[in-house]
C-alpha distance (Angstrom), angle and dihedral (degrees) to the residues before:
residue distance angle dihedral
M1 . . .
P2 3.84 . .
F3 3.81 115.0 .
E4 3.82 92.9 -124.1
F5 3.84 91.3 56.0
R6 3.82 92.9 51.8
I7 3.82 90.7 53.2
S8 3.81 93.5 48.1
H9 3.80 91.1 47.0
R10 3.81 91.8 53.7
I11 3.81 91.6 48.1
C12 3.81 90.6 52.8
I13 3.80 91.5 50.9
F14 3.82 90.5 49.2
L15 3.81 93.6 49.4
T16 3.79 92.5 45.9
T17 3.83 90.9 52.2
V18 3.81 92.2 50.3
L19 3.81 90.7 49.3
L20 3.79 92.4 51.4
L21 3.80 91.4 49.6
L22 3.78 91.6 52.0
V23 3.80 93.1 47.9
S24 3.80 92.1 49.0
G25 3.78 91.3 52.5
C26 3.79 98.4 -108.3
G27 3.77 89.8 118.2
H28 3.83 91.3 61.1
K29 3.76 127.6 81.4
Q30 3.79 108.2 -101.2
I31 3.81 120.6 -136.6
P32 3.80 109.3 -136.8
Q33 3.77 110.0 -124.1
T34 3.76 96.9 -135.8
E35 3.78 132.6 131.4
G36 3.77 109.8 -78.7
T37 3.80 96.0 29.8
L38 3.78 120.4 101.5
I39 3.81 109.0 -128.6
T40 3.79 94.7 -163.5
A41 3.77 125.7 54.6
E42 3.79 92.9 -131.6
K43 3.80 116.8 70.7
K44 3.78 121.7 -138.1
E45 3.79 120.3 -111.7
L46 3.79 130.3 -162.9
H47 3.78 118.2 -124.9
P48 3.82 109.4 -106.4
M49 3.79 117.9 -118.0
D50 3.80 115.2 -100.8
Y51 3.82 117.9 -172.5
T52 3.80 122.1 -12.2
I53 3.80 131.9 -177.1
Q54 3.79 118.2 -127.9
A55 3.79 119.5 -163.5
G56 3.77 140.8 168.6
A57 3.79 133.5 30.8
F58 3.80 108.3 -145.2
S59 3.78 131.1 176.4
V60 3.82 89.0 -164.3
L61 3.81 115.8 63.9
E62 3.79 93.1 -149.6
N63 3.80 90.0 64.9
A64 3.80 91.2 54.5
I65 3.80 90.0 49.3
R66 3.80 91.2 50.8
L67 3.80 90.8 52.1
A68 3.81 90.7 49.4
E69 3.81 90.0 50.9
S70 3.81 91.1 49.1
L71 3.80 90.9 52.0
E72 3.81 90.9 46.9
R73 3.80 88.2 57.3
Q74 3.81 87.1 57.4
G75 3.80 88.9 57.5
L76 3.81 93.7 -103.8
N77 3.79 121.4 135.2
A78 3.82 100.8 -123.8
Y79 3.79 133.5 177.4
Y80 3.78 134.9 174.8
F81 3.79 126.5 -136.0
P82 3.81 139.6 -178.7
H83 3.81 108.0 -105.2
H84 3.82 120.6 -144.0
S85 3.82 87.3 -114.6
G86 3.80 89.2 68.9
L87 3.81 92.6 -107.7
Y88 3.81 128.0 110.1
K89 3.78 119.6 -117.1
V90 3.79 136.8 -178.8
R91 3.79 131.5 -134.2
F92 3.76 128.2 -170.3
G93 3.78 143.2 170.9
D94 3.79 134.6 21.6
F95 3.80 110.5 -124.9
T96 3.79 127.3 -173.7
S97 3.80 93.1 -136.3
R98 3.79 139.7 27.1
E99 3.80 89.0 -122.5
A100 3.81 92.4 56.7
A101 3.80 91.1 49.8
R102 3.81 91.9 48.1
S103 3.81 92.3 48.9
T104 3.81 91.2 53.1
A105 3.79 92.5 46.2
E106 3.81 92.5 50.9
S107 3.81 90.0 50.4
L108 3.81 89.9 52.9
I109 3.80 90.6 50.1
S110 3.81 90.2 51.7
A111 3.81 89.0 50.6
G112 3.81 90.6 51.4
I113 3.82 93.7 -119.5
I114 3.81 96.0 118.6
D115 3.80 132.1 19.3
T116 3.78 104.7 -158.1
Y117 3.77 135.1 0.3
H118 3.78 145.6 -167.9
I119 3.80 125.1 -150.9
V120 3.79 115.8 -133.6
G121 3.81 112.9 -152.6
P122 3.82 132.2 -158.7
E123 3.80 90.6 -98.2
D124 3.82 91.3 61.5
Y125 3.80 97.5 65.8
S126 3.80 130.3 94.1
R127 3.79 88.0 -126.2
V128 3.80 90.5 77.5
K129 3.82 89.9 62.3
V130 3.79 91.0 68.6
E131 3.78 93.1 82.7
V132 3.81 90.7 54.0
Y133 3.80 105.2 31.9
G134 3.79 102.5 20.1
P135 3.83 131.7 -119.1
A136 3.81 94.2 -63.7
N137 3.80 89.4 72.1
L138 3.81 91.9 53.6
R139 3.80 90.9 48.2
K140 3.79 89.3 52.1
D141 3.82 91.3 51.6
I142 3.81 92.0 48.4
V143 3.80 90.4 54.4
K144 3.80 91.2 45.9
T145 3.81 90.5 52.0
A146 3.81 92.0 48.6
E147 3.81 90.7 49.4
S148 3.81 90.1 54.8
Y149 3.82 88.7 65.0
V150 3.82 95.5 53.5
G151 3.78 110.3 119.2
L152 3.80 95.0 19.6
P153 3.83 121.1 120.2
Y154 3.78 120.4 -86.4
R155 3.79 100.9 -113.5
W156 3.79 139.6 114.1
G157 3.77 129.1 178.6
G158 3.78 114.3 -103.4
S159 3.78 92.2 9.8
S160 3.78 122.4 161.2
P161 3.82 120.2 -163.0
E162 3.81 89.9 -162.6
D163 3.80 90.3 64.0
G164 3.77 95.7 38.5
F165 3.80 91.2 -110.7
D166 3.80 97.6 138.2
C167 3.79 101.6 61.9
S168 3.78 91.1 31.7
G169 3.80 89.7 53.0
L170 3.79 86.3 72.7
T171 3.79 95.6 49.1
M172 3.80 91.9 43.6
S173 3.82 91.3 51.6
V174 3.80 93.2 47.1
Y175 3.80 92.6 52.3
K176 3.80 96.0 42.4
L177 3.79 91.1 50.3
N178 3.80 86.4 58.4
G179 3.80 94.5 47.7
L180 3.81 103.3 -96.4
N181 3.81 118.5 118.7
L182 3.79 100.4 -136.5
P183 3.85 114.4 -178.0
R184 3.79 119.7 -108.3
S185 3.82 106.6 -117.1
S186 3.80 126.8 62.2
K187 3.81 89.7 -125.3
E188 3.82 91.6 56.3
Q189 3.79 91.4 44.2
Y190 3.80 90.9 53.0
A191 3.81 91.5 49.9
S192 3.81 95.6 46.9
G193 3.80 98.6 53.3
N194 3.79 135.8 78.5
P195 3.84 115.5 -105.5
V196 3.78 115.3 -111.0
G197 3.80 127.9 -175.8
L198 3.79 122.0 -115.9
S199 3.81 91.5 -114.1
N200 3.82 90.9 51.0
L201 3.80 98.8 51.6
E202 3.79 116.2 139.0
K203 3.78 130.6 -166.1
G204 3.79 111.2 -81.0
D205 3.81 95.9 29.1
L206 3.80 117.0 125.2
V207 3.81 122.5 -119.3
F208 3.81 121.0 -153.1
F209 3.79 134.4 -154.2
K210 3.78 139.9 -172.7
I211 3.79 104.6 -128.4
S212 3.81 104.3 145.2
K213 3.78 120.4 67.1
G214 3.77 116.6 -104.3
K215 3.81 94.8 15.2
K216 3.77 126.3 103.5
V217 3.81 93.7 -156.1
S218 3.79 121.6 29.0
H219 3.80 107.5 137.0
V220 3.81 136.7 42.0
G221 3.79 140.1 179.6
V222 3.82 141.3 177.6
Y223 3.79 115.3 -102.1
V224 3.82 110.2 -132.1
G225 3.81 101.3 178.6
N226 3.81 136.8 -94.5
G227 3.80 91.9 64.1
K228 3.82 92.6 -60.2
F229 3.80 131.8 123.0
I230 3.80 136.8 -175.0
H231 3.79 118.8 -132.5
A232 3.78 146.9 151.1
P233 3.84 100.0 -108.0
G234 3.80 103.1 -168.3
K235 3.77 148.0 -49.7
G236 3.77 113.7 -53.2
K237 3.80 91.0 24.0
N238 3.76 132.0 98.0
I239 3.79 126.4 -121.6
K240 3.78 107.8 -88.0
I241 3.79 148.9 168.2
D242 3.81 118.4 -101.2
S243 3.78 136.8 174.3
L244 3.80 126.6 -111.8
S245 3.79 86.8 -141.7
N246 3.81 90.5 62.4
N247 3.80 103.8 115.8
Y248 3.81 93.2 -129.2
Y249 3.80 93.2 56.4
A250 3.80 97.0 32.3
T251 3.81 91.1 60.2
R252 3.80 92.4 47.1
Y253 3.79 98.9 42.5
I254 3.83 112.4 120.9
G255 3.79 103.9 171.6
A256 3.78 149.6 -63.1
R257 3.77 136.7 -102.2
S258 3.80 132.9 -152.6
Y259 3.80 124.0 -154.5
I260 3.80 100.2 177.1
L261 3.81 116.2 88.6
């Protein structure tokens, strides 16, 4: 075989190999699919809250819980919260217009379920401050809201431990009170956020754990900085602050999610 032919043949083989590698993706930078790395280029965003109904003004928390449970039985997603006045109030629903929220509220008054109400609009949430003050301000407000629940009983109307609704009732309430429509269950919350590594956690991110057998996600809390998180630990216990370095939680930690871009 002539020398020139052997050289040309080898060059063809080399070029063909390079082409196949490029086509198969080997010529592109691979994104490691590890916790804390976004697999997709586009980050996930939560739908902002529109119009919500606020009702009740209770000095006794149990009364606020009972109202939330009554609204849950009507198919409305309700949650209680400690108001800055020192009273406990309840919010529920996410309506596309003020008129729709008002119509529902008036129906509930006619049915004797609520007495008075106030409609909370999109402009009333901390989320709207992001454009002016940046995301750090929203993160600060989320932590402040979570801290206001510390010491309160672990209980939400319509909760279901099997679906992770109890602990996630806290995180859902905290986010909705700040204008972000976080899903109800811990599984949905885990799926709707953007992965963030343990060393990159920021205040307001959610941290997830595998507590129940056979379930990847069964517990969630709000990260508040310095390795601490606020969560609803279990029935008969109050909402509290715990450490991620606590052996019980450290061995069950499965990841974190961020919802603030």
